[in-house]
C-alpha positions as CSV (number, residue, x, y, z in Angstrom):
1,X,-76.8,-129.3,-65.4
2,X,-77.5,-131.8,-68.5
3,X,-81.1,-131.1,-68.8
4,X,-80.0,-127.5,-69.5
5,X,-77.8,-128.6,-72.3
6,X,-80.7,-131.4,-74.2
7,X,-83.9,-130.7,-76.2
8,X,-86.9,-131.5,-74.5
9,X,-88.9,-133.1,-77.2
10,X,-90.4,-136.7,-77.5
11,X,-88.6,-139.6,-79.9
12,X,-90.4,-142.0,-80.9
13,X,-89.2,-145.6,-81.1
14,X,-90.6,-148.4,-83.5
15,X,-89.8,-151.9,-83.2
16,X,-88.7,-153.7,-86.7
17,X,-90.9,-156.8,-85.3
18,X,-94.2,-154.6,-85.3
19,X,-93.8,-152.9,-88.4
20,X,-95.2,-154.8,-91.4
21,X,-93.2,-154.3,-94.4
22,X,-96.1,-154.1,-96.8
23,X,-96.8,-150.5,-95.5
24,X,-93.7,-149.5,-97.6
25,X,-92.9,-148.5,-101.0
26,X,-89.5,-147.7,-100.8
27,X,-86.1,-149.8,-100.5
28,X,-87.6,-149.8,-96.6
29,X,-90.2,-152.4,-97.2
30,X,-87.4,-155.0,-98.4
31,X,-84.9,-153.6,-95.8
32,X,-87.6,-154.0,-92.7
33,X,-88.5,-157.6,-94.3
34,X,-84.6,-158.5,-94.2
35,X,-84.2,-157.7,-90.8
36,X,-87.4,-159.0,-89.1
37,X,-86.0,-162.3,-90.9
38,X,-81.9,-162.5,-90.3
39,X,-81.7,-164.0,-87.4
40,X,-83.7,-167.1,-89.3
41,X,-81.6,-167.9,-92.7
42,X,-84.3,-170.4,-93.9
43,X,-87.4,-167.7,-93.7
44,X,-84.4,-165.0,-94.9
45,X,-83.7,-166.8,-98.2
46,X,-87.5,-167.9,-98.7
47,X,-88.7,-164.1,-98.5
48,X,-86.1,-163.1,-100.7
49,X,-87.2,-165.8,-102.9
50,X,-90.6,-165.1,-102.4
51,X,-90.7,-161.4,-103.3
52,X,-87.6,-162.0,-106.0
53,X,-89.1,-159.5,-108.7
54,X,-88.4,-156.4,-106.1
55,X,-85.2,-158.2,-104.9
56,X,-83.9,-158.5,-108.0
57,X,-83.7,-155.1,-108.8
58,X,-82.5,-153.3,-105.9
59,X,-81.1,-150.0,-105.8
60,X,-77.5,-149.3,-104.8
61,X,-78.5,-147.2,-101.3
62,X,-80.9,-150.4,-100.0
63,X,-78.7,-153.2,-101.1
64,X,-75.7,-151.6,-99.1
65,X,-78.0,-150.8,-96.1
66,X,-79.2,-154.5,-96.2
67,X,-75.6,-156.1,-96.5
68,X,-74.4,-153.3,-93.6
69,X,-77.3,-154.7,-91.4
70,X,-77.1,-158.5,-91.9
71,X,-73.4,-157.9,-91.5
72,X,-72.2,-159.3,-95.3
73,X,-69.5,-157.7,-96.0
74,X,-68.4,-160.1,-98.4
75,X,-71.5,-159.0,-100.3
76,X,-70.5,-155.3,-100.3
77,X,-67.2,-156.4,-101.5
78,X,-68.5,-158.4,-104.1
79,X,-71.6,-155.8,-105.2
80,X,-70.2,-155.6,-109.0
81,X,-70.5,-159.4,-109.5
82,X,-74.4,-159.2,-108.8
83,X,-75.3,-155.8,-111.1
84,X,-77.8,-157.0,-113.6
85,X,-76.7,-157.3,-117.3
86,X,-77.9,-154.7,-118.7
87,X,-80.4,-153.8,-116.2
88,X,-81.1,-151.3,-113.4
89,X,-80.5,-152.8,-109.7
90,X,-78.3,-155.5,-108.0
91,X,-79.9,-159.0,-107.6
92,X,-80.0,-159.6,-103.7
93,X,-81.3,-162.7,-104.1
94,X,-78.7,-164.0,-106.1
95,X,-76.3,-162.2,-103.8
96,X,-78.1,-163.8,-100.6
97,X,-77.9,-167.4,-102.2
98,X,-74.4,-167.5,-103.0
99,X,-73.9,-166.3,-99.5
100,X,-75.7,-169.4,-97.9
101,X,-74.0,-171.5,-100.0
102,X,-70.5,-170.0,-99.5
103,X,-71.6,-170.6,-95.6
104,X,-72.4,-174.5,-96.1
105,X,-69.5,-174.6,-97.9
106,X,-67.0,-173.0,-95.1
107,X,-68.7,-174.8,-92.7
108,X,-68.5,-178.3,-94.6
109,X,-65.1,-177.6,-94.5
110,X,-64.5,-176.6,-90.8
111,X,-66.5,-180.3,-90.0
112,X,-64.2,-182.0,-92.2
113,X,-60.9,-180.3,-91.2
114,X,-62.1,-180.9,-87.5
115,X,-63.2,-184.5,-88.0
116,X,-59.3,-185.2,-89.5
117,X,-58.1,-183.6,-86.7
118,X,-60.3,-185.7,-84.1
119,X,-59.8,-189.0,-86.1
120,X,-55.5,-188.1,-86.4
121,X,-55.5,-187.5,-82.3
122,X,-57.7,-190.7,-81.8
123,X,-55.5,-192.7,-84.5
124,X,-52.3,-191.1,-82.4
125,X,-53.8,-191.9,-79.1
126,X,-54.7,-195.5,-80.6
127,X,-51.1,-196.0,-81.7
128,X,-49.6,-195.1,-78.8
129,X,-51.7,-197.5,-76.6
130,X,-51.4,-200.4,-79.0
131,X,-47.3,-199.3,-78.9
132,X,-47.8,-199.5,-75.0
133,X,-49.4,-202.9,-75.2
134,X,-46.7,-204.1,-77.6
135,X,-44.1,-202.9,-75.3
136,X,-45.7,-204.5,-72.3
137,X,-45.8,-207.7,-74.3
138,X,-41.8,-207.5,-75.7
139,X,-40.9,-206.6,-71.9
140,X,-42.9,-209.9,-70.7
141,X,-41.3,-211.7,-73.6
142,X,-37.8,-210.8,-72.2
143,X,-38.2,-210.8,-68.6
144,X,-38.9,-214.7,-69.3
145,X,-36.4,-215.1,-71.7
146,X,-34.0,-213.6,-68.8
147,X,-35.2,-215.6,-66.4
148,X,-35.4,-218.7,-68.2
149,X,-31.5,-218.3,-68.8
150,X,-31.3,-217.7,-65.1
151,X,-33.2,-220.6,-64.4
152,X,-30.4,-222.9,-66.8
153,X,-27.8,-221.0,-65.5
154,X,-28.3,-222.0,-61.7
155,X,-29.7,-225.4,-62.8
156,X,-26.3,-226.4,-64.6
157,X,-24.6,-225.5,-61.3
158,X,-27.1,-227.3,-59.0
159,X,-27.8,-224.1,-56.8
160,X,-31.6,-225.0,-56.6
161,X,-32.1,-223.0,-53.4
162,X,-30.6,-219.7,-55.3
163,X,-33.3,-220.6,-58.1
164,X,-36.2,-221.1,-55.7
165,X,-35.2,-217.8,-54.0
166,X,-35.0,-215.8,-57.3
167,X,-38.5,-216.8,-58.4
168,X,-39.9,-215.4,-54.9
169,X,-37.6,-212.4,-54.5
170,X,-36.6,-209.3,-57.3
171,X,-33.4,-208.0,-54.7
172,X,-32.6,-211.9,-55.3
173,X,-32.9,-212.2,-58.6
174,X,-31.6,-208.8,-59.8
175,X,-28.3,-209.9,-57.7
176,X,-28.1,-213.2,-59.9
177,X,-28.6,-211.8,-63.0
178,X,-25.5,-209.7,-62.5
179,X,-23.7,-212.4,-61.5
180,X,-24.3,-214.4,-64.1
181,X,-23.8,-211.3,-66.8
182,X,-27.4,-211.6,-67.9
183,X,-28.7,-208.0,-67.7
184,X,-28.8,-206.4,-71.3
């Protein structure tokens, strides 16, 4: 059924990578050159600078298509900033250089923010660990002081066997702390 609804003619497909941009004289030349290099920012910028005479005076349509094809919506929005003063065309070299600078700046800010976030998390973790260590040390000191008071009370009453049991058994120790009202 579908065959009856469609035309039967050949469709020619081309791969951008196989086209030679120097064979074109219109804005297709720049478009093909950009499309071939759009995945490699450095190669794209180098190509643009090598062909600055053409890229500095792109017509509106070519500028718009290039921005659309490389997904540079920001450059489309700022198109008026790249109009040449008193001359015909748009300066794509300046537009691409500005886009690269903005991308680097955004990457730098993102990296800095991520570094600050990681640093803050690591700092909090280190602070928590130091706090835990300080708490343990404080607890040990408090425990030693408490046992020292218990030992002093037991020695004062000459309860040597209770002191010996308290040193060995936590349950006995706990009972004796309550007896002498030594728990905080």
